[in-house]
C-alpha positions in Angstrom: 13.4 9.4 -28.0 11.7 12.6 -26.9 9.2 12.5 -24.1 6.5 13.6 -26.6 7.4 10.6 -28.8 7.5 8.3 -25.8 4.0 9.4 -24.6 2.7 9.0 -28.2 4.0 5.5 -28.3 2.5 4.5 -25.0 -0.8 6.1 -26.0 -0.7 4.1 -29.3 -0.5 0.8 -27.4 -2.7 1.9 -24.5 -5.9 0.1 -25.8 -4.1 -3.3 -25.5 -3.2 -2.7 -21.9 -6.5 -1.1 -21.0 -8.0 -4.4 -22.2 -5.6 -6.3 -20.0 -6.5 -4.0 -17.1 -10.2 -4.5 -17.5 -9.7 -8.3 -17.8 -7.8 -8.3 -14.5 -10.5 -6.1 -13.0 -13.3 -8.5 -14.1 -11.4 -11.4 -12.5 -10.1 -10.0 -9.2 -8.2 -12.2 -6.8 -7.5 -11.7 -3.1 -4.1 -11.7 -1.5 -2.0 -14.9 -2.2 -4.8 -16.1 -4.5 -3.6 -14.2 -7.5 -3.1 -17.3 -9.6 -4.8 -16.2 -12.8 -3.3 -12.7 -12.6 0.2 -13.9 -11.9 -0.1 -16.4 -14.8 -1.2 -13.7 -17.1 1.7 -11.4 -16.1 4.3 -14.2 -16.5 2.9 -15.2 -19.9 3.2 -11.6 -21.2 6.7 -11.1 -19.8 8.0 -14.4 -21.2 6.5 -13.5 -24.6 8.5 -10.2 -24.6 11.8 -11.9 -23.7 12.0 -11.5 -20.0 13.5 -14.2 -17.8 10.6 -14.9 -15.5 10.3 -16.6 -12.1 6.9 -17.3 -10.5 5.8 -18.3 -7.0 8.1 -15.9 -5.1 6.5 -15.3 -1.8 3.5 -17.4 -2.9 2.0 -15.8 -6.1 4.7 -13.2 -6.8 6.3 -12.8 -10.2 9.6 -11.3 -11.2 10.6 -10.6 -14.8 14.3 -9.7 -15.5 15.7 -8.0 -18.6 19.4 -7.4 -19.0 20.9 -5.2 -21.6 24.6 -4.4 -22.3 27.3 -4.6 -19.6 26.0 -2.1 -17.2 26.3 -3.0 -13.5 23.3 -1.0 -12.2 20.2 -2.8 -11.1 16.7 -1.3 -11.0 13.6 -2.6 -9.4 10.0 -1.5 -10.3 7.1 -2.9 -8.3 3.4 -3.3 -8.9 0.8 -4.9 -6.7 -1.8 -7.4 -8.0 -4.3 -8.2 -5.3 -8.0 -7.2 -4.9 -10.2 -6.4 -1.9 -13.1 -8.3 -0.3 -15.7 -5.7 -1.4 -18.9 -6.1 -3.5 -18.5 -4.0 -6.6 -21.2 -1.4 -7.3 -19.8 0.4 -10.4 -22.2 -1.2 -12.9 -19.4 -1.3 -15.5 -19.5 -3.8 -18.3 -16.2 -5.2 -17.0 -17.3 -5.2 -13.3 -16.1 -8.0 -11.1 -17.4 -11.4 -12.0 -16.7 -12.6 -8.5 -19.2 -11.7 -5.7 -17.5 -10.1 -2.7 -14.2 -9.4 -4.5 -13.2 -6.3 -6.5 -10.3 -4.2 -7.5 -11.2 -1.3 -5.4 -7.7 0.1 -5.0 -6.4 0.2 -8.5 -3.9 -2.7 -8.4 -5.3 -3.9 -11.7 -4.2 -0.5 -13.1 -0.8 -0.6 -11.4 -0.2 -4.0 -13.0 -1.3 -2.7 -16.4 1.0 0.3 -16.3 4.0 -1.8 -15.5 3.1 -4.3 -18.2 2.8 -1.4 -20.7 6.3 -0.3 -19.8 7.6 -3.8 -19.9 6.6 -4.3 -23.5 8.0 -1.0 -24.6 11.3 -1.6 -22.8 11.6 -5.0 -24.3 11.0 -3.9 -27.8 12.4 -0.4 -27.9 14.0 0.3 -24.6 17.5 1.9 -24.6 19.3 1.1 -21.4 22.4 -0.6 -20.0 22.0 -2.7 -17.0 19.5 -5.0 -15.2 15.8 -4.3 -14.9 13.8 -6.3 -12.4 10.0 -6.0 -12.7 8.4 -7.1 -9.4 4.7 -8.1 -9.4 3.7 -8.4 -5.7 0.8 -10.3 -4.2 -1.2 -9.5 -1.0 -0.4 -5.8 -0.4 -3.9 -5.3 1.2 -2.9 -6.4 4.7 -1.4 -9.7 3.7 2.2 -8.5 3.9 3.1 -9.8 0.4 6.2 -7.7 0.3 7.6 -9.4 3.4 6.8 -12.8 2.0 8.7 -12.0 -1.2 11.6 -10.6 0.8 11.7 -13.6 3.1 11.7 -15.8 0.0 14.9 -14.3 -1.1 13.7 -11.6 -3.5 16.6 -9.2 -3.1 19.2 -12.0 -2.9 18.0 -13.5 -6.2 17.2 -10.1 -7.8 19.5 -7.5 -6.2 18.4 -3.9 -6.8 20.4 -0.7 -6.3 17.1 1.3 -6.2 13.4 0.4 -6.2 10.3 2.4 -7.1 6.5 1.9 -6.9 3.5 4.0 -7.9 0.0 4.2 -6.6 -3.1 6.0 -8.0 -4.6 8.8 -6.0 -8.3 9.8 -6.3 -8.8 13.5 -5.6 -5.7 14.5 -7.6 -5.9 15.5 -11.2 -5.5 12.6 -13.6 -1.9 12.1 -14.6 -0.4 14.5 -12.1 2.6 13.0 -10.4 3.4 13.6 -6.7 6.2 12.5 -4.4 7.6 13.2 -0.9 11.1 12.8 0.5 11.2 11.1 3.9 8.2 9.6 5.7 5.4 9.4 3.2 2.9 6.9 4.6 2.2 5.8 8.2 2.9 2.7 10.0 0.0 0.5 11.1 -0.3 -1.5 14.3 -3.2 -3.3 15.9 -4.1 -4.2 19.4 -6.8 -6.3 21.0 -7.3 -5.4 24.7 -9.1 -8.1 26.7 -10.4 -7.0 30.1 -11.5 -9.7 32.6 -13.5 -8.6 35.6 -16.1 -10.2 37.9 -19.6 -10.5 36.5 -22.6 -9.8 38.6 -26.1 -8.3 38.9 -26.6 -4.8 37.5 -28.3 -3.8 40.7 -25.3 -4.9 42.8 -22.2 -3.5 41.1 -20.3 -3.4 44.4 -20.2 -7.2 44.2 -18.6 -7.2 40.8 -15.6 -5.8 39.0 -17.1 -4.1 36.0 -15.0 -4.4 32.7 -17.4 -2.1 30.9 -16.6 0.9 33.1 -12.9 0.0 32.8 -13.2 -0.2 29.0 -15.0 3.2 28.9 -12.2 4.8 31.0 -9.5 3.2 28.8 -11.2 4.5 25.6 -11.1 8.1 27.1 -7.6 7.7 28.4 -6.3 6.5 25.1 -7.3 9.9 23.6 -4.4 11.4 25.7 -1.7 9.2 24.2 -1.3 11.4 21.2 -2.4 14.7 22.6 -0.2 14.6 25.7 2.7 12.3 24.8 3.5 13.0 21.1 5.0 16.2 19.7 2.1 18.2 18.2 4.2 18.5 15.0 4.3 14.8 14.6 1.4 12.8 13.1 -0.1 9.9 15.0 -3.6 8.4 15.3 -5.0 6.0 18.0 -8.5 4.7 17.1 -10.7 2.4 19.2 -12.8 0.8 16.4 -14.8 -1.8 18.4 -15.9 -2.6 21.9 -17.5 -6.0 22.6 -19.1 -6.5 26.0 -22.3 -7.8 27.6 -25.7 -8.8 26.3 -28.2 -7.7 28.9 -29.0 -4.4 30.6 -29.1 -5.8 34.0 -26.0 -8.0 33.9 -22.4 -6.9 34.5 -20.4 -9.0 32.1 -17.3 -11.0 33.0 -15.2 -9.4 30.2 -14.9 -6.8 27.5 -12.8 -6.6 24.4 -11.5 -3.4 22.6 -10.0 -3.3 19.1 -7.5 -0.6 18.6 -5.5 0.6 15.5 -2.5 2.9 15.7 -0.8 5.0 13.0 2.4 7.0 13.0 4.8 8.7 10.6 7.9 8.3 12.7 9.6 5.1 13.9 10.3 6.5 17.3 6.8 7.8 17.7 5.5 4.4 16.8 7.5 2.8 19.6 6.5 5.5 22.1 2.8 5.0 21.4 3.1 1.3 21.9 4.9 1.8 25.2 2.4 4.4 26.4 -0.7 2.4 25.4 0.5 -0.7 27.3 1.4 1.2 30.4 -1.9 3.2 30.3 -4.1 0.1 29.9 -2.3 -1.8 32.7 -2.7 1.2 35.1 -6.4 1.8 34.2 -7.3 -1.8 34.5 -5.6 -2.0 37.9 -7.5 1.1 39.1 -10.8 -0.6 38.3 -9.9 -4.0 39.7 -9.9 -5.9 36.4 -7.2 -7.8 34.6 -5.9 -6.6 31.2 -4.3 -8.6 28.4 -2.9 -6.9 25.3 -2.4 -8.7 22.1 -0.2 -6.2 20.1 0.2 -7.0 16.4 2.8 -5.0 14.5 1.5 -4.2 11.0 3.2 -2.2 8.2 6.3 -0.1 8.8 6.6 3.7 8.2 7.2 4.2 4.5 10.3 6.3 4.1 11.4 7.6 0.7 15.1 8.1 0.5 16.4 11.6 -0.6 18.5 10.8 -3.6 16.0 8.4 -5.2 13.0 10.7 -4.5 14.8 13.6 -6.1 15.5 11.4 -9.1 11.9 10.4 -9.3 11.0 14.1 -9.3 13.4 14.8 -12.1 12.0 12.1 -14.3 8.4 13.3 -13.6 9.2 16.9 -14.5 10.9 15.7 -17.7 7.9 13.6 -18.7 4.9 15.9 -17.8 6.5 19.2 -16.9 7.1 20.9 -13.5 3.6 22.3 -13.4 2.2 18.8 -13.3 4.4 17.6 -10.5 3.8 18.1 -6.8 6.9 18.0 -4.7 6.7 17.2 -1.0 3.1 16.2 -1.2 1.5 15.8 2.3 2.1 12.5 3.9 -0.7 10.0 4.0 -2.0 8.3 7.2 -2.7 5.1 5.2 -0.2 2.2 5.2 1.6 0.3 2.4 3.9 -2.7 2.6 6.3 -1.3 0.0 7.7 0.2 3.2 9.4 -3.1 3.9 11.1 -3.1 0.5 12.3 0.5 1.2 13.9 -0.8 4.5 16.1 -3.0 2.4 16.7 -1.0 -0.8 16.7 2.8 -1.3 13.8 4.1 -3.4 10.7 6.1 -3.8 6.9 5.5 -3.7 5.1 8.1 -5.7 1.5 8.9 -6.6 -0.3 9.4 -9.9 -3.6 11.4 -9.9 -6.7 9.3 -10.7 -9.0 12.3 -11.2 -10.5 15.1 -9.1 -13.8 16.9 -8.8 -16.5 15.2 -10.8 -14.0 13.4 -13.1 -14.0 9.7 -13.6 -11.6 8.3 -11.1 -12.3 10.8 -8.3 -14.1 8.1 -6.2 -11.9 7.2 -3.3 -10.2 3.8 -3.1 -11.7 1.0 -1.0 -15.1 2.2 -2.2 -17.6 -0.1 -4.1 -17.9 2.6 -6.8 -14.2 3.0 -7.4 -12.5 2.4 -10.8 -8.9 2.9 -12.0 -8.6 5.7 -14.5 -7.6 4.1 -17.8 -6.0 7.3 -19.0 -3.2 6.6 -16.6 -2.1 3.5 -18.3 -0.1 5.4 -21.0 1.2 8.1 -18.6 2.2 5.6 -15.9 3.8 3.3 -18.4 5.7 6.2 -20.0 6.9 7.2 -16.6 8.3 3.7 -15.9 10.0 3.6 -19.3 11.7 7.0 -18.8 12.7 6.3 -15.3 14.3 3.0 -16.4 16.2 4.6 -19.3 17.4 7.5 -17.1 18.5 5.2 -14.2 20.1 2.6 -16.5 21.4 5.2 -18.9 23.0 3.7 -22.0 26.1 5.2 -23.5 25.5 7.3 -26.6 
């Protein structure tokens, strides 16, 4: 089947999957609570002939389809969870649940993969094993890790794995990918300073944690600028300081909340080491005690060379080289597909959600965001073509 015919087929069935997308959008579910969504996904996959397993890593779903005698095994992943945000789109299919909305497009990611799933089941030409992975709790819940720990790749081995995310600010349907580090790691630290409280008029009788906290905030600004290669990306942000309640009281303690991002695994380790050393030294210099609760978050997402080049080839075949961005700039955001890529080679690519004043240009995690339904056909066609090229059947 030509790529033109493939796109036409996916456009012809798009209304069905746009309807599914909007239904999921109207009934959003937070991480590990995707019971309705996972049931819908499982029902559709079973109806199309997939072998389906539910409750992997909580609410995860895997659908397997085997054709021929091929030994290659492919994994395609979509995320299903929503965010704790009050929707403000005013759409007729807006969230029916106060305080929960699909503000990152996971409803669309699920719909794109379902559109591909039906086409591949009914008309797909491939030889091998296709594993469709519908993941819960990408938004900070670590659903990928839960699925992996629950034996995902032992039960559904994959030779390569791919995932796609929509990108507002990029022309609708444009495809972009990057070999190597493509999204940052994310780590979090709570720094608790304990001093000696006292009267604001007699600071010499106290050990002031606020002054220590202020000095630590400023000193943290040097971690990246004076310890990390200027050509490497890293971010250290102090997002919150909690201390004191009155203007004439030196409090007993102060708490700082810090987030850290990096695009290199060694840089990530170095930042942790430097922050811990710097905080300890600063605290000692002000006569206060410091305790650091360091919480590792998502890993650096690293796209492997061979699989990323393959993803590019498929994209150029589908939409043409002019509609593909190669080595798109890395993103400082984080994504737990990184953990799957630590186990299996693969690629995480982007599909434009719209730019300028176009529908879909609103940034993700915004109350006004909506997935661009025009991507259901394009994204679905991409997954079909990638599957048929990776699991190429004999002529």
